[in-house]
C-alpha positions as CSV (number, residue, x, y, z in Angstrom):
1,M,64.4,-74.4,25.1
2,L,67.6,-77.5,25.0
3,G,64.7,-79.6,26.7
4,D,62.6,-79.1,23.4
5,P,64.4,-80.5,20.4
6,G,61.9,-79.2,17.8
7,L,62.1,-75.9,19.3
8,L,65.9,-76.1,19.4
9,R,66.0,-77.4,16.0
10,R,63.7,-74.6,14.5
11,A,65.9,-71.6,16.4
12,L,68.8,-73.4,14.6
13,E,67.4,-73.4,11.5
14,E,66.7,-69.8,11.6
15,M,70.1,-68.7,13.0
16,I,71.6,-70.3,10.1
17,A,69.1,-68.8,7.6
18,L,70.2,-65.4,9.1
19,E,73.7,-66.2,8.5
20,R,73.0,-67.0,5.0
21,E,71.6,-63.8,4.7
22,D,74.2,-61.9,5.9
23,T,76.2,-63.4,3.0
24,K,75.4,-61.0,0.1
25,G,75.7,-62.0,-3.4
26,D,76.4,-64.9,-4.8
27,P,79.3,-66.5,-2.5
28,E,80.7,-68.8,-5.1
29,R,81.2,-65.8,-8.0
30,E,82.6,-63.8,-5.3
31,T,85.0,-66.0,-4.2
32,G,85.9,-66.9,-7.7
33,A,86.5,-63.1,-8.8
34,W,88.8,-62.8,-5.7
35,A,90.7,-66.1,-6.4
36,Q,91.7,-64.4,-10.1
37,K,93.0,-61.3,-8.4
38,P,96.2,-62.9,-7.2
39,A,97.3,-64.4,-10.4
40,E,96.4,-60.9,-12.1
41,A,98.5,-58.9,-9.8
42,D,101.7,-61.1,-10.5
43,R,100.8,-61.1,-14.3
44,K,101.5,-57.0,-14.0
45,R,104.3,-57.5,-11.7
46,S,106.0,-59.8,-14.5
47,R,105.0,-57.1,-17.3
48,Y,106.2,-54.0,-14.9
49,Q,109.9,-55.9,-14.5
50,E,109.9,-56.7,-18.2
51,M,109.4,-52.8,-19.1
52,A,112.0,-51.8,-16.7
53,A,114.2,-54.7,-18.1
54,E,113.8,-53.0,-21.4
55,G,114.2,-49.1,-19.8
56,L,110.6,-48.1,-20.6
57,I,110.4,-47.4,-16.9
58,T,113.0,-46.3,-14.3
59,L,113.8,-48.1,-11.4
60,D,111.8,-45.6,-9.3
61,E,108.7,-46.2,-11.0
62,L,109.2,-49.9,-10.9
63,G,109.3,-49.7,-7.2
64,A,106.2,-47.5,-7.1
65,K,104.6,-49.9,-9.1
66,L,105.3,-53.0,-7.3
67,A,104.5,-51.5,-4.0
68,G,100.8,-51.0,-5.2
69,I,100.8,-54.2,-7.3
70,R,101.8,-56.1,-3.8
71,E,99.1,-53.8,-1.6
72,A,96.6,-55.0,-4.3
73,R,97.6,-58.7,-4.3
74,E,97.4,-58.7,-0.2
75,T,93.7,-57.0,-0.5
76,A,92.8,-59.7,-2.6
77,Q,94.1,-62.6,-0.4
78,R,92.4,-61.1,2.9
79,E,88.9,-60.6,0.6
80,L,89.1,-64.1,-0.9
81,A,89.9,-65.5,3.0
82,A,86.9,-63.3,4.1
83,S,84.9,-64.8,1.2
84,R,85.7,-68.1,1.8
85,G,84.7,-67.9,5.8
86,R,81.5,-66.2,4.9
87,K,80.7,-69.5,2.4
88,E,81.7,-71.7,5.2
89,R,80.2,-70.6,8.2
90,P,76.8,-71.5,7.4
91,E,78.2,-74.9,6.5
92,G,79.7,-75.1,9.7
93,L,76.6,-74.2,11.7
94,E,74.7,-77.0,10.2
95,G,77.0,-79.5,10.9
96,D,77.2,-77.9,14.4
97,R,73.4,-78.1,14.5
98,D,73.6,-81.9,13.4
99,A,76.1,-83.0,16.2
100,L,74.5,-80.7,18.5
101,L,70.8,-82.4,18.1
102,E,72.3,-85.9,18.2
103,S,74.6,-85.3,21.7
104,L,71.4,-83.9,23.1
105,A,69.6,-86.6,21.6
106,D,71.8,-89.3,23.3
107,K,71.8,-87.0,26.7
108,A,67.9,-86.3,26.9
109,T,67.8,-89.8,28.4
110,D,69.8,-89.0,31.3
111,G,68.4,-85.3,31.6
112,L,70.1,-81.9,30.2
113,E,70.9,-81.1,34.0
114,D,73.5,-83.6,34.2
115,L,75.7,-81.9,31.3
116,S,79.4,-81.5,32.3
117,G,80.4,-77.8,32.7
118,A,82.2,-78.4,29.1
119,E,79.6,-80.0,27.7
120,R,77.1,-77.0,28.7
121,N,79.9,-74.8,27.3
122,K,80.2,-76.7,23.8
123,V,76.2,-76.2,23.5
124,Y,76.2,-72.5,24.4
125,R,78.9,-71.7,22.1
126,T,77.3,-73.8,19.2
127,L,74.1,-72.0,19.9
128,G,75.8,-68.4,20.3
129,L,74.5,-68.4,23.7
130,L,76.4,-66.2,26.5
131,V,75.7,-67.4,30.1
132,T,77.2,-65.0,32.8
133,P,76.1,-65.1,36.5
134,S,73.8,-62.7,38.0
135,A,72.4,-62.0,41.3
136,D,69.3,-64.3,40.7
137,G,71.4,-66.8,39.0
138,Y,72.6,-66.4,35.8
139,E,71.5,-64.4,32.4
140,V,71.3,-65.8,28.9
141,G,72.2,-63.7,25.8
142,G,73.5,-63.9,22.4
143,T,72.5,-64.6,19.0
144,L,69.9,-67.7,19.4
145,C,68.3,-65.4,22.1
146,T,67.3,-62.6,19.8
147,I,65.8,-64.9,17.5
148,G,63.6,-67.2,19.5
149,P,60.1,-67.0,21.3
150,W,61.8,-67.6,24.7
151,S,62.8,-65.3,27.3
152,S,66.5,-64.9,28.0
153,S,66.0,-63.8,31.5
């Protein structure tokens, strides 16, 4: 597979398409919605503090309200980071794809067998491959192996 740039490109495109399918809904809208939540939590916190200052709620009630707001804010921040990650992952894969194909094109004249261990490892990580020693030499598994028309043994 690594010796056939056309096949490799198609496999990488399919891997990126699968990653995009895993992103449910509209990532931009989801990120925007989560981005507003921490500011909403801050506004609520301020209102509850004003209510406590006016004597409209007790300090115990304020503590309970603020704990809930703190938890909601932390959840929003985690979800915002996750949403950004889901949006950025396919973009990162596209960059990796382009760099890998360019690198392999440069190496093609030397032969893929001549790649150093570090270069091979970088290629495997980019492709989502897991290469492990076996009695017969090695076994290849991972994301790319599940989508391509090639055998993994």
